[in-house]
N, C-alpha and C positions, 0 to 999 in steps of 0.2 A: 190619901190612900185611894179614895174613891175616884179621883181624877186619873190615877194610874190604871186602875181596873177598867175604867171607861175607855182609856186610850188603847189598852191591850185588846179589848173586845171589838171595838170599832176598827182598829188596825187589822185584826185578824179577819174580820168580815171583808174589808176592802181588799186585802191581799188575796183572799180566797177568790173573790170575783175577778181580780186581775189574773190570777193563776188559771182559772177556768177559761177565761177568754183567750189567753195566750196559748193554752194547751189545745183548745178547739181550733184556733187559727193555724197553729203549726201542723196539726194533724190534717187539716183540710188542704194545706199547701202540699204536704207530702203525698196525700192521696191524688191530688191533681198531677203531680210529677210522675207518680206511678202510672196513672191513666195515660199520660202522654207517652211514656216509655212503652207501654203495652201497644198503643196504636202504631208507633213507629217501628217496633221490632217484630220478630216472628211471633205469631199468636198461637203458641203451642198449647197454652192452658187457657181456660175461660177467664174472663176479666175479673169476676168476683173472687176467684181463687187467687189470682195474681195480686189483687189488691189486699186480700186477707193476709197472704204471706208477707207482702211488703210492709204492711202495717204492724205485723208481729215483730218484724225486724226493727221497725221504727220504735216500738215500745221498749226494746232493749237497748236503744242507742243512747249515746252520751247527750245528744241534743235534748232528748226527753227529760233526762235527769238535770240538765242545766236550767230547765224552766223552774225547777224547785228553788233556785236561787232567788226567786221572787219573794220567798219567805225569809231567807237568810240575810240578804243585803240590807233591806230596810230596818230589820231588828238590830243589826250591828250598828248602823248609822244612828238610829235613835238612842241606842245605849251609849255610844260615844258622845253624842250631844248632851245627853243628860249628865253623864259623868263630868264632862268639861264644864258644864254650867254650874254644877253643884260643888265640885271639888277642886276647881282651879283658882 
């Protein structure tokens, strides 16, 4: 039982680190694309406001929510492996 608890705790920590890294990377890529769009197009609004509005849209996007699958997919895979190992 202790081994399972250790697996859950260490797994959660590792997945959290991966999630934070992916989230920061994806946000920085989106910010770079918004900055490039602002420089290419008409500059009606200040850059900071344009970036802020674009990142608010990004926070509501499907891509942001799909990054949460970092928690779901490994848990499902480990559960299936444990089930197949013990009950097959």
